[in-house]
N, C-alpha and C positions, 0 to 999 in steps of 0.2 A: 463662485465654484465653475471651474472650467472641465467638461468631459471630456477625457482623452481615451477613447476606446483601444488606442494600439496600447495603453500601457495597462487597462484592465485585461489581460489575456484569458483570462479564466471565466469568471462568470460576469461579464460585463456585456455591452448590447450587441456584441458579436455573439453571443449566445443565442440559438434560434427562440428560445422561449421569448426574449425580449426585442430582439431584432422583428420577429414577426408582428406584433403588436404595435409598433413604432411603425413598420410599413403600412400596416394597414389603414392605422389612423391619418397618415399623412396622404395616403391615395384616397379614401373615403373622403375628406374634407376639402381637398386640392379639387373635386371634378365639382363640387358645388358652385352654382353661380356666384353666389356671395363673396366666396373664396378668389376668385379670379383674378382681381387686381393685385399686382405686386405688391403692394405694402402690406395687402391683407394677409398675404400667402407669408411674406417675411414674419408678421405679427404671429401667424399660425406657427410657424418653425419655432418662434422662440419660447411661445405659448407651451408647446411640445417638448420642447427641451427642459422649461422651467417646472413643468410639473414632474418632468422626469426624476429630476435634480432634486426636488423635493420627496420624492418617494426612495429615492437613493441615501440621501442624507438623513431623512428619518428613520432608517432602518423596515422599512416596510417589505422593503426586497433587498436581500442580501447579497452583494455584488462579488462578495470573496474581497473587498478591497485589502490592500496592506495596512498592519496594525501595528504599534508599536509592541515589541517582544517582552515579556517579562523578563526582570534580569534573571531570573533564577532559570529560566530556559536557553537564554542566551548564555547561560555560563555553562549550562549542560552541553549544548552545541560545541562551542570554544573547548570545553574539555575534552571532547570526543574526537573532534577534527584531526588534532594530531597523533590518535592512537590508531585511526584508520586513515592516515595520511596515503600511504602508498596504495590503500585501494581506491582511492578517492579520484576518479577521471571525469572527462568529459568527452563521451565518445561522439565522433564526429555524426552528423543525419538527425541530430535531435537540438532542440532549444530546452533551457533548463531556468525557470523564473521560481522566485520566492513569492509565498503569500499565507495567508492565514483563513481558516475555516473555521465556523464554529468557535474560535478563539485558540484553534491549534496550528501551528506553524506548520507548513507543508512545501513541499518541493513539486513543482509542475514540469511534467516531462512532455513535450509535444514533437511530432516529426517536424523537421527542419523545413521539409517543402509544405507545410501546413495540415490541420486537421481536416480529414475527409470523413469521417465518420463521427461527425457531432451528437449522435442519438447514445453514442456508447462510450463509459468511461471505465477505467480501472483504478481499484483502489490497493495500493500496494506497501505491505507493512513488512519493513525490515526487521531482521534478528536481532540476535546479540544477548539473549539471555535476561532480559527485560531491565539490564543494566549496563548495555554497550550498544553502541551503534548510533548511526545517523542514516536520513534520506539520502545525503549525496552520495552515501555509500553503495546506494541500489543502483548508481546509473546505468552499469555495463547492462544489468536486468531491463530498467525501465525504458532505455534508449531501444533496446531492441523490439520490447513490447509495443512501443509508440509505433516504431517503423512499420512491424507488422499488422497492427488492427486499424493503424490511422487516426487514433482516438488519443486523448489525454490521459496521463498516468499521474495519478495523485498520491505523493509518498509520504506520511506524516512524520513529524517530529515529536512522536510521542513522548511522555513524562518517563523518564527512566527512574528504578530504586539505585541505592537506597534513597536518595533526594526526596524522591517522590513514593511513597509506600505504596504497594498493592493493595487496589486494581488502577492505580491513575492511568497505566497504560491502555487497560481494556476502556474506560471510561473515555480516552480520548479518539480511540479509533471510532468507536460507536458515535461519539459527538460528529465526527466528519463525514461517517455514513449517514449520518441523519442529515447534514446540512445536504448531501449531495441529492438525495432524494427528497428533500423538501425545498428551501431557496435555490437550489442548484438546476433543479427541474430536471433531473433523471428520473427516468420509469426505473424502478428497483430491478426489473429484471433486464434490464440494461446496464446494471455494474456489477461489474465482476470485483472479485476480492483474490489477491493472491499474498502469500508471503514465505518467506524462508525460516527456519528453525523455529525462535519463539515467534517470529510473526506468522508461521504457519498454525502454531497454536491460535495467535488471536484470530486468525481468519476464521478458525470454526468457532473460536467463543464469541466474535462479533454473528453470527449468522444466529448461532444458538439464544444470543441477549436478544437479539431481534425478535425473533420466534418469541420467547417467552415475554416481552415486552408487548405484544401484538401490533409489532413495525414490519414491514413488508420484508422479505427476505432478500438479499440479493441472488442473480440469477446463477452464479455458480461460483466455487471456492477450489482454490488452487493452492497447493501445500508441497513447498520444496525443503526436504532434510527436516520435516517437522521434529520439533521437542515438545512431546506432549504429554510427558510423567515426570514431574519432581519428585516424585518417589522413588524413583530410580528403580524399580520393578522390571527394569526392560533387560531382557536375559544378552543384548548385543553389547552393554556397556562393560560386561566381562571378558568380549571375546578378545584374544593376545594380537589377533591378526588385526582386526578392525582400530583396535588400540595405538597399532604401529602408523597412522595416519596423521590427519590434520586437527581431530580431536579427540582428547584423549578424555578417559573415566574423571580423573584429577580436574581438568577443564570443568569438566559438569558439575563436581561436585561443588566446585567453587562458586559457580553461576546460582546454583541452588542455594547456598548459604547465603548469598548477597540477598536476592528475593525475599527468602524466608524471613530473613533476619530484619527485615523493614516493618514489620509488625507481628500481630498473632496471624501468620498465615499458615493454613493447613496445607502439608507438602500435596495431599490428594485432593486440595479445592478443584471443582471441574473446570474452574474458570480459565485456571493456567494449566491444568492437569487433563485436558478432554478426552483421554483413553477412558476418564471414571464420568463423561458425562452421559445423558440422555440424548443422543443425535436425530432423534425421531424429528423428521420431517424438514433435514436440511437439504440444501440446494444441491446437485450434482458435485461431486468433488473430484479433483485429480490431484492424486496423491505421488510424488516423485521421490524415490528413496534411493538414497546412495550406497551402492555396495561395499564402500570403505571408510563407514560412519559407525561412530558407537553407538549413535542414535537409529540406527537404522530399523530396528523392531519397533520405534515408537511409530515408525510409518506402516509396518505391517502389523502390528495391533489396532492403530487407529481405523485402519482401512476395514479390518475384521469387523469391530464394534458397529461402525456405520452402515457396513452392509447387514448384518443382522438385524437393523432395522429399518431396513429397505431402501437406504441411501443409494443412488448410482455413484457409483465408485469406480472410478477408473486407476490403477494402482501400476506404474511403471517402474521397474529396476532398472536403474543404472549402473552397472557391476563395478566397472571402473572409475566411477566418481568419488569424490570427496564432500565433505562437509559443506552447504552452500555453494556447490561449485560454479552456480551461474552467475555470481555475482564478482568473485575472487580473483577472476583470469589468472594471471601466471604467479600469484602470490600463495605462499604455503606458509604455514605456521612451525616455526622452526624451536625444538626444545632443547634449551641447554642444558648439560650435564647435571647441574644442580639444580634442575627445576624440580619442585614449584618455588624453591627460594628464590631464584632467578627469573624473572618473567620470561613467557613466551615472546617471537618476535615474528614480524613477516619477511619472508625472502623472496626472491625472483627464482622459480622452478625455469623459466626459461620459455614455457608456452602454456598457454591455456588451454584447459580440458577442452577436446572436442565436444564432449557432451554438453557443453552451455549452451551452443547454439542448437542443439537437437533438442535440448528442453524447453527453450524458450520457444521455437516453433510449434512444439507440442502443447503448450499452453496458448499459443494463439488460435490454433485448430479448434483447442477444447472452447474457448471462448465464443468464436464464431459459431459453434456448435450449439451452444446452451444460453447466451447472452443475447439473441437477437441479433449478433453481428452479421452486416450485408457485406460480403467479400467483396462485391461490386462498388462498394462506396471507397474502397480502400485505394 
């Protein structure tokens, strides 16, 4: 096997955890008199590489190698790509690579001019109601986060319902987090987690699941347009003004039915509906709510629940924004006259909401404040 560090962009020998060990051993042995001869030095280098390759091949250290994706997951992504085709872009200033961590396919976004904050990583969880969406959809957000923080952004293609029943998505995002703070070599307080809509609920559940399992929790969580109540007890769902924008009550009802029909799922299960969960001990949370969103009150209710048990919460209202405004650029959902018999479609509204950049900048500042982010490293 030939190691190619250029191809292993994520958890390879260019990661400080492994690079430091390699350089230390090389420097130590090369200064001993026994190893001064050129042929012995070559033997030393070959031996070190062989030893590291053995560790790599035996799985003693996971380097995030690319693996063959399961046919079911590949089919899921193939189905989602045309649905979100208009929203999938490759913003300049970032590099996008595919990998697999702990058996979960992920997209990794890095600044095009290189990662400058190697200690920090952000785990981004896309929304879509647990039955739609894919990592590539989040690029408008992940590119800006990578550029603003100078770090890697990891976005899982977690399993979706109904092909994969609840709680498949929750299991997958937890598995990726465990990889990051385990073989990945990141300190938990240097891991930020963010998500939009259902991904925001997954963010809360990941933190709470880690707490319940005795796993160190992330440094902070950030929620945009969070969808946190599948029991649909949210007053804003019936607001006639909010129902005139991107997401309507009928869409939320449809998404609920898909997830709840994937098994014997309680609509008030606190894993997918964190407004009903004990949030004690969670890390600081940034909650961003859209004023033109039927899910608006999911954000206010979750913020109140978290504050009631002592969680540090920053709540920001973007009055003129619509659901998941940080990802969708100029595209808005268009409802045909015979909806829901005919499906909604995305149409170009002409311009991205200016609040998209503002919200991402707020996320960047929040990470720097709460995850040991060093602005001087960026």
